[in-house]
MARDO-268288 format. One line per 4 residues: their letters; for each residue x, y, z of N, C-alpha, C. Coordinates in Angstrom, 1 decimal. Layout:
REM residues N
a) X:Y:Z:X:Y:Z:X:Y:Z | ... .
REM end
This chain:
REM residues 150
mikq) -24.1:-17.1:81.1:-22.9:-17.9:81.2:-21.8:-17.4:80.3 | -22.1:-17.0:79.1:-21.1:-16.5:78.2:-20.6:-15.1:78.7 | -21.5:-14.3:79.3:-21.2:-13.0:79.8:-20.2:-13.2:81.0 | -20.4:-14.2:81.8:-19.6:-14.5:83.0:-18.2:-14.9:82.5 .
iagi) -18.1:-15.8:81.5:-16.8:-16.2:81.0:-16.1:-15.0:80.4 | -16.8:-14.2:79.6:-16.2:-13.0:79.0:-15.7:-12.1:80.1 | -16.5:-11.9:81.2:-16.0:-11.1:82.3:-14.8:-11.6:82.9 | -14.7:-12.9:83.1:-13.5:-13.5:83.7:-12.3:-13.3:82.8 .
cvii) -12.5:-13.5:81.5:-11.4:-13.3:80.5:-10.9:-11.9:80.6 | -11.8:-10.9:80.7:-11.4:-9.5:80.7:-10.6:-9.3:82.0 | -11.0:-9.8:83.1:-10.3:-9.6:84.3:-8.9:-10.3:84.2 | -8.8:-11.5:83.7:-7.5:-12.1:83.6:-6.6:-11.4:82.6 .
fsim) -7.1:-10.9:81.5:-6.3:-10.1:80.6:-5.8:-8.9:81.2 | -6.7:-8.2:82.0:-6.3:-6.9:82.7:-5.2:-7.2:83.6 | -5.2:-8.2:84.4:-4.2:-8.6:85.3:-2.9:-8.9:84.6 | -2.9:-9.6:83.5:-1.7:-9.9:82.7:-1.1:-8.7:82.2 .
vlit) -1.9:-7.7:81.7:-1.3:-6.5:81.2:-0.7:-5.7:82.3 | -1.3:-5.7:83.5:-0.7:-4.9:84.6:0.6:-5.4:85.1 | 0.8:-6.7:85.1:2.0:-7.3:85.6:3.1:-7.6:84.6 | 2.7:-7.4:83.3:3.7:-7.6:82.3:4.4:-6.3:82.0 .
paya) 5.7:-6.3:81.8:6.4:-5.0:81.5:5.9:-4.4:80.3 | 5.8:-3.1:80.3:5.2:-2.3:79.2:6.2:-2.2:78.0 | 7.4:-2.7:78.1:8.3:-2.5:76.9:8.8:-3.9:76.5 | 9.2:-3.9:75.3:9.8:-5.2:74.7:11.3:-5.0:74.5 .
itql) 12.0:-6.0:74.8:13.5:-5.9:74.5:13.7:-6.1:73.0 | 14.4:-5.2:72.4:14.7:-5.4:71.0:15.9:-6.3:70.9 | 16.2:-6.7:69.7:17.3:-7.6:69.3:18.6:-7.1:70.0 | 18.9:-5.8:69.9:20.2:-5.3:70.4:20.1:-4.8:71.8 .
erve) 19.1:-5.1:72.5:18.9:-4.7:73.9:18.9:-5.9:74.9 | 19.1:-7.1:74.3:19.0:-8.3:75.1:20.2:-8.4:76.1 | 21.3:-7.8:75.7:22.5:-7.7:76.5:23.0:-6.3:76.5 | 23.5:-5.9:77.7:24.0:-4.5:77.8:25.6:-4.6:78.0 .
itnp) 26.3:-3.9:77.2:27.8:-3.8:77.3:28.2:-2.5:77.8 | 28.8:-2.4:79.0:29.3:-1.2:79.6:30.7:-1.3:80.1 | 31.3:-0.1:80.3:32.5:0.0:81.0:33.7:-0.8:80.4 | 33.9:-0.6:79.1:35.1:-1.3:78.4:36.4:-0.7:79.0 .
rlvd) 37.3:-1.6:79.3:38.6:-1.1:80.0:39.7:-2.1:79.8 | 40.9:-1.6:80.3:42.0:-2.5:80.4:42.3:-2.8:81.8 | 42.6:-4.0:82.1:43.0:-4.4:83.5:44.3:-5.2:83.5 | 45.0:-5.3:84.6:46.2:-6.1:84.7:45.8:-7.5:85.1 .
afgq) 46.8:-8.3:85.3:46.6:-9.8:85.6:45.8:-9.9:86.9 | 45.8:-8.9:87.8:45.1:-9.0:89.1:43.7:-8.4:89.0 | 43.3:-7.9:87.8:42.0:-7.3:87.6:41.9:-5.8:88.0 | 43.1:-5.2:88.2:43.1:-3.8:88.5:43.1:-3.0:87.2 .
qvsn) 42.3:-1.9:87.1:42.2:-1.1:85.9:43.5:-0.4:85.7 | 44.0:-0.4:84.4:45.2:0.3:84.0:44.8:1.3:82.9 | 45.7:2.3:82.7:45.5:3.3:81.7:45.4:2.8:80.3 | 44.8:3.5:79.4:44.7:3.1:78.0:46.0:3.5:77.3 .
qvnv) 47.0:4.0:78.0:48.3:4.3:77.5:49.2:3.2:78.0 | 49.5:2.2:77.2:50.3:1.1:77.6:51.7:1.0:76.9 | 52.6:0.3:77.5:53.9:0.2:76.9:53.9:-1.0:75.9 | 54.8:-0.9:74.9:55.1:-2.0:74.0:55.5:-3.2:74.9 .
nqhv) 54.9:-4.4:74.6:55.2:-5.7:75.3:54.6:-5.7:76.7 | 53.7:-4.7:77.0:53.0:-4.8:78.3:51.7:-5.6:78.1 | 51.6:-6.7:78.9:50.5:-7.6:78.9:49.3:-7.0:79.6 | 48.1:-6.9:78.9:46.9:-6.4:79.5:45.7:-7.3:79.2 .
qitt) 44.7:-7.1:79.9:43.4:-7.8:79.7:42.4:-6.8:79.2 | 41.7:-7.1:78.1:40.6:-6.3:77.6:39.3:-6.9:78.1 | 38.6:-6.0:78.9:37.3:-6.5:79.5:36.2:-5.5:79.4 | 35.1:-5.9:79.7:33.9:-5.0:79.8:32.9:-5.7:80.7 .
dikn) 31.9:-4.9:81.1:30.8:-5.5:81.9:29.6:-5.9:80.9 | 29.1:-7.1:81.0:28.1:-7.6:80.2:26.9:-8.0:81.1 | 25.7:-7.4:80.8:24.5:-7.7:81.6:23.4:-8.3:80.7 | 22.9:-9.4:81.2:21.7:-10.1:80.5:20.5:-9.3:80.9 .
nqek) 19.8:-8.6:80.0:18.6:-7.9:80.3:17.3:-8.7:80.2 | 17.5:-10.0:79.9:16.4:-10.9:79.7:16.0:-11.7:80.9 | 14.8:-12.4:80.8:14.4:-13.2:81.9:14.6:-14.7:81.6 | 15.7:-14.9:80.7:16.1:-16.3:80.4:17.6:-16.4:80.3 .
iqkf) 18.1:-17.6:80.4:19.6:-17.8:80.3:20.0:-17.4:78.9 | 21.1:-16.7:78.7:21.6:-16.4:77.4:23.0:-16.9:77.2 | 23.2:-17.8:76.2:24.5:-18.2:75.8:25.1:-17.2:74.9 | 26.4:-17.0:75.0:27.0:-16.0:74.1:28.5:-16.3:73.9 .
vyiv) 29.0:-15.6:72.9:30.4:-15.6:72.6:30.9:-14.1:72.8 | 32.0:-13.9:73.5:32.6:-12.6:73.7:33.8:-12.5:72.7 | 33.7:-11.5:71.9:34.7:-11.3:70.8:35.4:-10.0:71.0 | 36.8:-10.0:70.9:37.6:-8.8:71.0:38.4:-8.7:69.7 .
qvkn) 38.3:-7.6:69.0:39.1:-7.3:67.8:39.9:-6.1:68.1 | 41.3:-6.1:67.8:42.1:-4.9:67.9:42.7:-4.6:66.6 | 42.5:-3.3:66.2:43.0:-2.8:64.9:44.0:-1.7:65.1 | 45.1:-1.7:64.3:46.0:-0.6:64.4:45.5:0.6:63.7 .
qngv) 46.3:1.7:63.7:45.8:3.0:63.2:45.4:3.0:61.7 | 45.9:1.9:61.0:45.6:1.8:59.6:44.4:0.9:59.3 | 43.7:0.5:60.4:42.5:-0.3:60.3:42.8:-1.8:60.1 | 44.1:-2.2:60.2:44.4:-3.6:60.0:44.2:-4.4:61.4 .
vvsl) 43.6:-5.5:61.3:43.3:-6.3:62.5:44.7:-6.9:62.9 | 45.1:-6.6:64.2:46.3:-7.1:64.7:46.1:-8.2:65.8 | 44.8:-8.3:66.2:44.5:-9.3:67.2:43.0:-9.6:67.1 | 42.6:-10.9:67.1:41.2:-11.3:67.2:41.1:-12.5:68.1 .
gwin) 40.3:-12.3:69.1:40.1:-13.4:70.0:38.7:-13.5:70.5 | 38.3:-14.7:71.1:37.0:-14.8:71.6:37.0:-15.9:72.7 | 35.9:-15.8:73.5:35.7:-16.8:74.5:34.3:-17.3:74.2 | 34.2:-18.6:74.0:33.0:-19.3:73.5:32.4:-20.1:74.7 .
glsl) 31.1:-20.4:74.6:30.5:-21.3:75.6:30.2:-20.6:76.9 | 30.0:-19.3:76.9:29.7:-18.6:78.1:28.1:-18.4:78.2 | 27.6:-18.3:79.4:26.2:-18.0:79.5:26.0:-17.1:80.7 | 24.9:-16.3:80.6:24.5:-15.4:81.7:23.1:-15.8:82.2 .
epqq) 22.9:-15.9:83.5:21.6:-16.1:84.1:20.8:-14.8:83.9 | 19.5:-14.8:84.0:18.7:-13.6:83.9:19.2:-12.5:84.8 | 19.3:-11.3:84.2:19.8:-10.1:85.0:21.2:-10.2:85.5 | 22.0:-11.3:85.2:23.3:-11.4:85.7:24.3:-10.5:85.0 .
tfsp) 25.3:-10.0:85.7:26.4:-9.2:85.0:27.6:-10.0:85.2 | 28.5:-10.0:84.1:29.7:-10.8:84.1:30.7:-9.9:83.3 | 32.0:-10.1:83.7:33.1:-9.3:83.0:34.2:-10.3:82.5 | 33.9:-10.8:81.3:35.0:-11.6:80.6:36.1:-10.8:80.2 .
alsw) 37.3:-11.4:80.0:38.5:-10.7:79.6:39.3:-11.5:78.7 | 39.9:-10.9:77.7:40.9:-11.5:76.8:42.2:-10.8:76.9 | 43.3:-11.5:76.9:44.6:-10.9:77.0:45.1:-10.4:75.7 | 45.9:-9.3:75.8:46.5:-8.7:74.6:47.8:-8.0:74.9 .
tplv) 48.8:-8.1:74.0:50.1:-7.4:74.2:50.4:-6.6:73.0 | 50.6:-5.3:73.1:51.0:-4.5:71.9:52.4:-4.8:71.6 | 52.7:-5.1:70.3:54.1:-5.5:69.9:54.8:-4.3:69.3 | 54.1:-3.3:68.8:54.7:-2.1:68.3:54.0:-0.8:68.8 .
sdey) 54.7:0.3:68.8:54.1:1.5:69.2:53.1:2.0:68.2 | 51.8:2.2:68.6:50.8:2.6:67.6:49.6:3.1:68.4 | 48.6:3.5:67.7:47.3:3.8:68.3:46.3:2.7:67.8 | 45.7:2.1:68.7:44.9:0.9:68.5:43.4:1.2:68.8 .
rvei) 42.5:0.6:68.0:41.1:0.7:68.3:40.6:-0.7:68.7 | 40.0:-0.8:69.8:39.5:-2.1:70.3:38.0:-2.1:70.0 | 37.5:-3.2:69.5:36.1:-3.4:69.3:35.6:-4.7:70.0 | 34.6:-4.5:70.8:34.1:-5.7:71.6:32.7:-6.0:71.1 .
fvwd) 32.4:-7.3:70.9:31.2:-7.8:70.4:30.6:-8.9:71.3 | 29.3:-9.0:71.5:28.7:-10.1:72.2:27.6:-10.6:71.3 | 27.8:-11.9:70.8:26.9:-12.5:69.9:26.2:-13.7:70.5 | 25.0:-14.0:70.0:24.1:-15.1:70.5:24.6:-16.4:69.9 .
isee) 24.8:-17.4:70.8:25.1:-18.7:70.5:24.1:-19.7:71.2 | 22.9:-19.2:71.4:21.9:-20.0:72.0:21.5:-21.2:71.1 | 20.7:-22.1:71.7:20.3:-23.3:70.9:19.7:-22.9:69.6 | 18.9:-21.8:69.6:18.3:-21.4:68.3:19.3:-21.0:67.3 .
gsnk) 20.5:-20.5:67.8:21.5:-20.1:66.9:22.6:-21.1:66.7 | 22.5:-22.3:67.2:23.6:-23.3:67.2:23.9:-23.8:65.8 | 23.0:-23.7:64.9:23.2:-24.2:63.5:23.7:-23.1:62.6 | 23.9:-21.9:63.1:24.4:-20.8:62.3:25.9:-20.8:62.2 .
swnn) 26.4:-20.3:61.1:27.8:-20.1:60.9:28.2:-18.8:61.6 | 29.5:-18.6:61.7:30.0:-17.3:62.3:29.5:-16.1:61.5 | 29.3:-16.3:60.2:28.8:-15.2:59.4:27.4:-14.8:59.7 | 26.6:-15.6:60.3:25.2:-15.4:60.5:24.8:-15.3:62.0 .
ldal) 25.7:-15.2:62.9:25.3:-15.1:64.3:24.7:-13.7:64.6 | 23.8:-13.7:65.5:23.1:-12.5:65.8:23.8:-11.7:67.0 | 23.9:-10.4:66.8:24.4:-9.6:67.9:23.4:-9.5:69.0 | 23.8:-9.5:70.2:23.0:-9.3:71.4:22.9:-7.8:71.8 .
aehv) 23.9:-7.0:71.4:24.0:-5.6:71.8:24.8:-4.9:70.7 | 24.7:-3.6:70.7:25.6:-2.8:69.8:27.1:-3.0:70.3 | 28.0:-3.2:69.4:29.4:-3.4:69.8:29.9:-2.1:70.4 | 30.9:-2.2:71.2:31.5:-1.0:71.8:33.0:-0.9:71.4 .
tfki) 33.5:0.3:71.4:34.9:0.6:71.0:35.6:1.5:72.0 | 36.9:1.4:72.0:37.7:2.3:72.7:39.1:2.3:72.2 | 39.9:3.3:72.5:41.3:3.4:71.9:42.4:3.1:73.0 | 43.4:2.6:72.5:44.6:2.3:73.3:45.8:2.9:72.5 .
ts) 46.7:3.5:73.3:47.9:4.1:72.7:49.1:3.3:73.3 | 50.1:3.0:72.5:51.3:2.3:73.1:52.5:2.9:72.4 .
REM end
C-alpha cells in the first residue's frame, strides 16, 4: 500500500515538473519595459528632437510577464543636462492582466532648449505593497532611459 502511494506521488510530482515552467521570474522580470518613445496627441511617434513649447507624450510598452494581475504605478522623470529634475509625473492605480501589454503615456513640454534625459520606472503597488511608502516600493523591471533634445 505504501509503495503504491509512493508510486502515485512520484507520478504526480513528475507531471507537475513537466508542466511547470523551468524558469522563475525574478523581481525585476515581472514586467518588461520596451520601446520608450515620444508620441503626439494622436499617438503617432515623433522624433526625439522636439521644439521648445512642443507638447509631447512620453510612453513605452509595458508587459506583465506573470500569471497574475499586477497593479503598478508608471513614473516618468525628466532631467536636464545638469541632472536637475525638470519634470516628474506618474499614473497610479493601473493594472495589467497576465501577459497583457499596455502603453501608458504622460505629457511633457520642454520650456527651454536643452538636452534632456528621460527615465521611466514601473513600480509595484499590489496589495502586498499597499502599506509601503514611496521610498520602499519595489521595482517590477529595470528602469529605461532615453534622450530628448530641444
